[in-house]
C-alpha atoms as a printed R data frame, in Angstrom:
    type eleno elety resid chain resno       x       y       z
1   ATOM     1    CA   MET     A     1  -6.178 -17.337 -17.996
2   ATOM     2    CA   GLU     A     2  -2.803 -15.851 -17.255
3   ATOM     3    CA   ILE     A     3  -2.665 -13.649 -14.196
4   ATOM     4    CA   GLU     A     4  -1.510 -10.101 -15.123
5   ATOM     5    CA   LEU     A     5  -1.999  -8.333 -11.805
6   ATOM     6    CA   SER     A     6  -1.750  -9.520  -8.211
7   ATOM     7    CA   ILE     A     7  -3.336  -7.325  -5.538
8   ATOM     8    CA   ILE     A     8  -1.851  -7.944  -2.147
9   ATOM     9    CA   ILE     A     9  -3.524  -6.814   1.087
10  ATOM    10    CA   PRO     A    10  -1.720  -7.316   4.405
11  ATOM    11    CA   CYS     A    11  -4.012  -7.305   7.424
12  ATOM    12    CA   LYS     A    12  -4.561  -8.180  11.063
13  ATOM    13    CA   ASN     A    13  -7.831  -7.555  12.919
14  ATOM    14    CA   GLU     A    14  -9.188  -5.259  10.276
15  ATOM    15    CA   GLU     A    15 -12.906  -6.022  10.557
16  ATOM    16    CA   ALA     A    16 -13.675  -2.368  10.742
17  ATOM    17    CA   TYR     A    17 -11.980  -1.495   7.518
18  ATOM    18    CA   ILE     A    18 -11.383  -4.303   5.160
19  ATOM    19    CA   GLY     A    19 -14.934  -4.627   4.007
20  ATOM    20    CA   LYS     A    20 -14.853  -1.095   2.661
21  ATOM    21    CA   LEU     A    21 -11.671  -1.810   0.637
22  ATOM    22    CA   LEU     A    22 -13.099  -5.084  -0.712
23  ATOM    23    CA   ASP     A    23 -16.311  -3.226  -1.694
24  ATOM    24    CA   CYS     A    24 -14.124  -0.812  -3.611
25  ATOM    25    CA   LEU     A    25 -12.473  -3.743  -5.422
26  ATOM    26    CA   VAL     A    26 -15.776  -5.357  -6.261
27  ATOM    27    CA   ARG     A    27 -16.921  -2.034  -7.932
28  ATOM    28    CA   GLN     A    28 -13.698  -2.092 -10.050
29  ATOM    29    CA   SER     A    29 -15.208  -5.042 -12.112
30  ATOM    30    CA   LEU     A    30 -11.821  -6.688 -12.158
31  ATOM    31    CA   PRO     A    31 -11.191  -9.181 -14.831
32  ATOM    32    CA   ASP     A    32 -10.084 -12.809 -14.345
33  ATOM    33    CA   SER     A    33  -6.515 -11.788 -15.170
34  ATOM    34    CA   VAL     A    34  -6.377 -10.222 -11.673
35  ATOM    35    CA   GLU     A    35  -5.905 -12.053  -8.355
36  ATOM    36    CA   VAL     A    36  -6.578 -10.808  -4.914
37  ATOM    37    CA   ILE     A    37  -4.318 -12.129  -2.083
38  ATOM    38    CA   VAL     A    38  -4.953 -11.216   1.574
39  ATOM    39    CA   SER     A    39  -1.997 -11.889   3.770
40  ATOM    40    CA   ASP     A    40  -3.581 -12.249   7.205
41  ATOM    41    CA   ALA     A    41  -1.438 -12.158  10.443
42  ATOM    42    CA   ASN     A    42  -3.652 -14.478  12.481
43  ATOM    43    CA   SER     A    43  -6.584 -12.121  12.947
44  ATOM    44    CA   THR     A    44  -8.698 -12.845  16.077
45  ATOM    45    CA   ASP     A    45 -11.684 -10.733  15.205
46  ATOM    46    CA   GLY     A    46 -14.129 -11.086  12.309
47  ATOM    47    CA   THR     A    47 -11.652 -10.197   9.574
48  ATOM    48    CA   ILE     A    48 -11.592 -13.682   7.992
49  ATOM    49    CA   ASP     A    49 -15.340 -13.968   8.101
50  ATOM    50    CA   ILE     A    50 -15.693 -10.649   6.226
51  ATOM    51    CA   ILE     A    51 -13.121 -11.695   3.599
52  ATOM    52    CA   ASN     A    52 -14.901 -14.981   2.981
53  ATOM    53    CA   LEU     A    53 -18.029 -13.043   2.055
54  ATOM    54    CA   TYR     A    54 -16.212 -11.843  -1.085
55  ATOM    55    CA   ILE     A    55 -15.345 -15.265  -2.457
56  ATOM    56    CA   GLY     A    56 -16.999 -15.363  -5.839
57  ATOM    57    CA   LEU     A    57 -17.251 -11.608  -5.939
58  ATOM    58    CA   LEU     A    58 -13.594 -10.897  -6.416
59  ATOM    59    CA   PRO     A    59 -11.477 -12.814  -8.969
60  ATOM    60    CA   ASN     A    60  -9.083 -15.508  -7.659
61  ATOM    61    CA   LEU     A    61  -9.427 -14.321  -4.008
62  ATOM    62    CA   ARG     A    62  -7.370 -16.310  -1.531
63  ATOM    63    CA   ILE     A    63  -6.094 -15.867   2.021
64  ATOM    64    CA   ILE     A    64  -2.549 -16.739   3.054
65  ATOM    65    CA   GLY     A    65  -0.559 -16.356   6.255
66  ATOM    66    CA   GLY     A    66   0.972 -13.006   6.953
67  ATOM    67    CA   GLY     A    67   2.815 -10.999   9.676
68  ATOM    68    CA   LEU     A    68   3.889  -7.389  10.135
69  ATOM    69    CA   PRO     A    69   3.028  -5.386   7.037
70  ATOM    70    CA   SER     A    70   6.460  -5.917   5.349
71  ATOM    71    CA   VAL     A    71   6.268  -9.628   6.076
72  ATOM    72    CA   GLY     A    72   2.702  -9.911   4.786
73  ATOM    73    CA   ARG     A    73   3.486  -8.064   1.680
74  ATOM    74    CA   ASN     A    74   6.648 -10.173   0.957
75  ATOM    75    CA   LEU     A    75   4.683 -13.371   1.467
76  ATOM    76    CA   GLY     A    76   1.973 -12.148  -0.725
77  ATOM    77    CA   ALA     A    77   4.515 -11.295  -3.428
78  ATOM    78    CA   LEU     A    78   6.073 -14.767  -3.278
79  ATOM    79    CA   ALA     A    79   2.589 -16.361  -3.615
80  ATOM    80    CA   ALA     A    80   1.612 -14.022  -6.464
81  ATOM    81    CA   MET     A    81   1.326 -15.196 -10.052
82  ATOM    82    CA   GLY     A    82   0.991 -11.789 -11.649
83  ATOM    83    CA   LYS     A    83   3.627  -9.901 -13.594
84  ATOM    84    CA   VAL     A    84   2.653  -6.735 -11.639
85  ATOM    85    CA   LEU     A    85   2.014  -6.391  -7.955
86  ATOM    86    CA   LEU     A    86  -0.292  -3.877  -6.294
87  ATOM    87    CA   PHE     A    87   0.017  -3.495  -2.550
88  ATOM    88    CA   ILE     A    88  -2.941  -1.899  -0.820
89  ATOM    89    CA   ASP     A    89  -3.347  -1.357   2.902
90  ATOM    90    CA   SER     A    90  -6.508  -2.775   4.427
91  ATOM    91    CA   ASP     A    91  -7.675   0.692   5.663
92  ATOM    92    CA   THR     A    92  -7.408   2.236   2.276
93  ATOM    93    CA   TYR     A    93 -10.332   2.853  -0.084
94  ATOM    94    CA   PHE     A    94 -10.918   4.858  -3.291
95  ATOM    95    CA   LYS     A    95 -13.805   6.513  -5.073
96  ATOM    96    CA   LYS     A    96 -12.926   6.038  -8.736
97  ATOM    97    CA   ASP     A    97 -14.417   2.731  -9.893
98  ATOM    98    CA   SER     A    98 -11.806   2.217 -12.537
99  ATOM    99    CA   LEU     A    99  -8.700   3.237 -10.485
100 ATOM   100    CA   VAL     A   100  -7.016  -0.210 -10.392
101 ATOM   101    CA   MET     A   101  -7.224  -0.907 -14.084
102 ATOM   102    CA   ASP     A   102  -6.388   2.699 -14.969
103 ATOM   103    CA   SER     A   103  -3.378   2.297 -12.841
104 ATOM   104    CA   LEU     A   104  -2.351  -0.724 -14.645
105 ATOM   105    CA   ASP     A   105  -2.786   0.844 -18.038
106 ATOM   106    CA   LEU     A   106  -0.765   3.802 -17.080
107 ATOM   107    CA   PHE     A   107   1.917   1.600 -15.503
108 ATOM   108    CA   LYS     A   108   2.262  -0.385 -18.766
109 ATOM   109    CA   ASN     A   109   1.995   2.571 -21.129
110 ATOM   110    CA   LYS     A   110   4.594   4.592 -19.221
111 ATOM   111    CA   GLY     A   111   6.973   1.625 -18.934
112 ATOM   112    CA   GLY     A   112   7.662   2.395 -15.283
113 ATOM   113    CA   SER     A   113   8.691   0.060 -12.444
114 ATOM   114    CA   ILE     A   114   6.769   1.660  -9.507
115 ATOM   115    CA   LEU     A   115   3.577   3.603  -9.355
116 ATOM   116    CA   GLY     A   116   1.729   5.402  -6.536
117 ATOM   117    CA   CYS     A   117  -1.334   7.717  -6.027
118 ATOM   118    CA   LEU     A   118  -1.974  10.869  -4.101
119 ATOM   119    CA   LEU     A   119  -3.201  10.661  -0.461
120 ATOM   120    CA   ASN     A   120  -6.485  12.029   0.737
121 ATOM   121    CA   ILE     A   121  -8.784  11.748   3.781
122 ATOM   122    CA   GLU     A   122 -12.424  12.581   4.502
123 ATOM   123    CA   ASN     A   123 -13.865  14.447   7.496
124 ATOM   124    CA   ASN     A   124 -10.535  15.603   9.007
125 ATOM   125    CA   LEU     A   125  -9.385  18.938   7.604
126 ATOM   126    CA   ARG     A   126  -6.124  19.042   9.637
127 ATOM   127    CA   VAL     A   127  -4.954  15.616   8.347
128 ATOM   128    CA   LYS     A   128  -6.108  16.602   4.811
129 ATOM   129    CA   PHE     A   129  -3.682  19.570   5.048
130 ATOM   130    CA   ILE     A   130  -0.903  17.253   6.176
131 ATOM   131    CA   TYR     A   131  -1.620  14.894   3.370
132 ATOM   132    CA   GLY     A   132  -1.499  17.799   0.992
133 ATOM   133    CA   LEU     A   133   2.130  18.490   2.128
134 ATOM   134    CA   CYS     A   134   2.880  14.770   1.725
135 ATOM   135    CA   ASN     A   135   1.588  14.819  -1.826
136 ATOM   136    CA   MET     A   136   3.894  17.771  -2.622
137 ATOM   137    CA   ILE     A   137   6.846  15.764  -1.205
138 ATOM   138    CA   PHE     A   138   5.843  12.778  -3.369
139 ATOM   139    CA   TYR     A   139   6.092  14.978  -6.501
140 ATOM   140    CA   LEU     A   140   9.374  16.618  -5.486
141 ATOM   141    CA   SER     A   141  10.955  13.267  -4.536
142 ATOM   142    CA   LYS     A   142  11.052  12.338  -8.169
143 ATOM   143    CA   PHE     A   143  13.946  14.694  -8.665
144 ATOM   144    CA   ASP     A   144  15.913  13.189  -5.742
145 ATOM   145    CA   SER     A   145  14.827   9.751  -4.475
146 ATOM   146    CA   PRO     A   146  11.522   8.218  -5.486
147 ATOM   147    CA   PHE     A   147   8.923   7.795  -2.755
148 ATOM   148    CA   VAL     A   148   5.645   5.807  -2.931
149 ATOM   149    CA   VAL     A   149   3.649   4.938   0.183
150 ATOM   150    CA   GLY     A   150   2.644   1.379   0.823
151 ATOM   151    CA   SER     A   151  -1.059   2.354   1.014
152 ATOM   152    CA   TYR     A   152  -1.216   2.056  -2.723
153 ATOM   153    CA   MET     A   153   1.984   0.812  -4.483
154 ATOM   154    CA   MET     A   154   2.169  -0.838  -7.886
155 ATOM   155    CA   ILE     A   155   5.506  -2.440  -8.863
156 ATOM   156    CA   SER     A   156   6.673  -4.958 -11.405
157 ATOM   157    CA   ARG     A   157   7.185  -8.357  -9.810
158 ATOM   158    CA   ASP     A   158  10.601  -8.860 -11.328
159 ATOM   159    CA   LYS     A   159  11.729  -5.474 -10.032
160 ATOM   160    CA   PHE     A   160  10.315  -6.184  -6.543
161 ATOM   161    CA   LEU     A   161  12.032  -9.581  -6.258
162 ATOM   162    CA   GLY     A   162  15.246  -8.231  -7.762
163 ATOM   163    CA   ILE     A   163  15.678  -5.695  -4.977
164 ATOM   164    CA   GLY     A   164  14.709  -8.192  -2.325
165 ATOM   165    CA   GLY     A   165  11.217  -6.919  -1.416
166 ATOM   166    CA   PHE     A   166  10.446  -5.045   1.680
167 ATOM   167    CA   ASP     A   167  13.127  -4.957   4.446
168 ATOM   168    CA   GLU     A   168  11.505  -6.996   7.210
169 ATOM   169    CA   SER     A   169  13.968  -5.624   9.875
170 ATOM   170    CA   LEU     A   170  12.265  -2.237   9.566
171 ATOM   171    CA   MET     A   171   9.427  -1.494  11.926
172 ATOM   172    CA   HIS     A   172   8.114   1.428   9.857
173 ATOM   173    CA   CYS     A   173   8.762   3.300   6.637
174 ATOM   174    CA   GLU     A   174   9.749   0.107   4.822
175 ATOM   175    CA   ASP     A   175   7.854   1.470   1.735
176 ATOM   176    CA   TYR     A   176  10.252   4.529   1.662
177 ATOM   177    CA   PHE     A   177  13.357   2.406   1.701
178 ATOM   178    CA   LEU     A   178  12.039   0.107  -0.972
179 ATOM   179    CA   SER     A   179  11.144   3.161  -3.116
180 ATOM   180    CA   LYS     A   180  14.704   4.528  -2.786
181 ATOM   181    CA   GLN     A   181  15.999   1.571  -4.769
182 ATOM   182    CA   ILE     A   182  13.988   2.507  -7.848
183 ATOM   183    CA   PRO     A   183  15.624   4.923 -10.382
184 ATOM   184    CA   SER     A   184  13.654   8.141 -10.747
185 ATOM   185    CA   SER     A   185  13.093   7.504 -14.444
186 ATOM   186    CA   GLU     A   186  10.986   4.500 -13.561
187 ATOM   187    CA   TYR     A   187   8.864   6.319 -11.007
188 ATOM   188    CA   ILE     A   188   5.162   7.191 -11.783
189 ATOM   189    CA   ILE     A   189   2.742   9.265  -9.631
190 ATOM   190    CA   MET     A   190  -0.862   8.905 -10.813
191 ATOM   191    CA   ASN     A   191  -2.907  12.047 -10.373
192 ATOM   192    CA   GLU     A   192  -5.646  10.236  -8.512
193 ATOM   193    CA   TYR     A   193  -6.503  10.007  -4.841
194 ATOM   194    CA   ILE     A   194  -6.670   7.008  -2.557
195 ATOM   195    CA   TYR     A   195  -8.311   7.611   0.819
196 ATOM   196    CA   THR     A   196  -7.095   6.362   4.250
197 ATOM   197    CA   ASP     A   197  -8.533   6.348   7.713
198 ATOM   198    CA   ASP     A   198  -7.075   8.751  10.338
199 ATOM   199    CA   ARG     A   199  -6.823   6.112  13.040
200 ATOM   200    CA   ARG     A   200  -2.981   6.629  13.589
201 ATOM   201    CA   PHE     A   201  -3.615  10.280  14.056
202 ATOM   202    CA   LYS     A   202  -6.241   9.442  16.628
203 ATOM   203    CA   LYS     A   203  -3.988   6.988  18.375
204 ATOM   204    CA   LEU     A   204  -0.847   9.101  18.474
205 ATOM   205    CA   GLY     A   205  -2.337  12.537  18.334
206 ATOM   206    CA   LEU     A   206  -1.923  15.130  15.552
207 ATOM   207    CA   PHE     A   207   1.066  16.822  17.194
208 ATOM   208    CA   ASP     A   208   2.950  13.458  17.688
209 ATOM   209    CA   MET     A   209   2.184  12.495  14.140
210 ATOM   210    CA   VAL     A   210   3.629  15.678  12.810
211 ATOM   211    CA   LYS     A   211   6.720  15.111  14.975
212 ATOM   212    CA   TYR     A   212   6.888  11.560  13.586
213 ATOM   213    CA   PHE     A   213   6.938  12.858  10.008
214 ATOM   214    CA   ILE     A   214   9.587  15.402  10.859
215 ATOM   215    CA   LYS     A   215  11.814  12.854  12.583
216 ATOM   216    CA   ASN     A   216  11.519  10.532   9.650
217 ATOM   217    CA   MET     A   217  12.523  13.208   7.224
218 ATOM   218    CA   VAL     A   218  15.521  14.262   9.384
219 ATOM   219    CA   ARG     A   219  16.630  10.685   9.883
220 ATOM   220    CA   ARG     A   220  15.814   9.326   6.477
221 ATOM   221    CA   ASN     A   221  19.425   8.376   5.902
222 ATOM   222    CA   ASN     A   222  19.738   6.526   9.232
223 ATOM   223    CA   LYS     A   223  18.211   3.144   8.554
224 ATOM   224    CA   GLY     A   224  18.881   1.928  12.102
225 ATOM   225    CA   TYR     A   225  16.382   4.450  13.453
226 ATOM   226    CA   PHE     A   226  13.531   2.728  11.494
227 ATOM   227    CA   LYS     A   227  14.305  -0.647  13.108
228 ATOM   228    CA   LYS     A   228  13.018   0.538  16.433
229 ATOM   229    CA   ASP     A   229   9.458  -0.168  17.475
230 ATOM   230    CA   ILE     A   230   7.901   3.183  18.120
231 ATOM   231    CA   GLY     A   231   4.415   1.857  18.449
232 ATOM   232    CA   TYR     A   232   3.262   3.086  15.020
233 ATOM   233    CA   TRP     A   233   1.572  -0.070  13.915
234 ATOM   234    CA   LEU     A   234  -1.760  -0.794  15.604
C-alpha cells in the first residue's frame, strides 16, 4: 500500500515519555497507509526497548539514527515515504483518539502546506496560562508570518524538501524559522489541543522560561542569536 502519511518522532533518552506518545498513536487506529519513524540519537536508557514493544501495534514502525531535534527530523523526512510529514515531539501526547487522521483530512481538504495544533498542559496552571498566550500568538501570526511549533507540525513533503528542511545550525526555534518560509495562505491551525510535559519549565524555572520567550520574540529577526546553545534542549 502507498504511504500517505509519515509520522516522525525525534528522540534521545525519552523512556519517561515516549511510551505515552506511542500509546496515543496506538489508540488512533492508524491505517497501513501511515508509517511511524523514530529518529533516535543514540539513547542510552530504555527508550529503544520501549519502542520495540510497539512493533506490530503501530503500522510500519521503524527506528533510524537521529541527532539534535532538527537533525533527527530532517533524517526522518529523508527516510519518509509519505506525501505528508507529521513531526511530533516525544514528550507530546493528545486525548482525541482521531486527532492524527482528522489532521490529515483537514490538511488535504484545506489545501494547505503546514498545519499545527494548539498547546495545552495538565496539572500546571501557570504554564497553562503561558500556553494560552502562545496559542493567541499562533492565531495572530497568520496575518504576519506563520508559526507552528515542532511539537506537532504537519507539512507536505514536497514543501518541506523544497525549503531545505529544518536549519541544523540553529540550537532552538528551528520550527519558527521553518514556518516563516510558508506563505500565510498555506497555513492551518487546527482547533484541537496537543499536550506537552512541563520539564523545561522545571529545568529552567518559570521566570527564566518567560524571559526565554520574550527574548525570542524580541530577537526573532536575528537568526544568529538562535545558533547559540543556551541549554534549552535536555
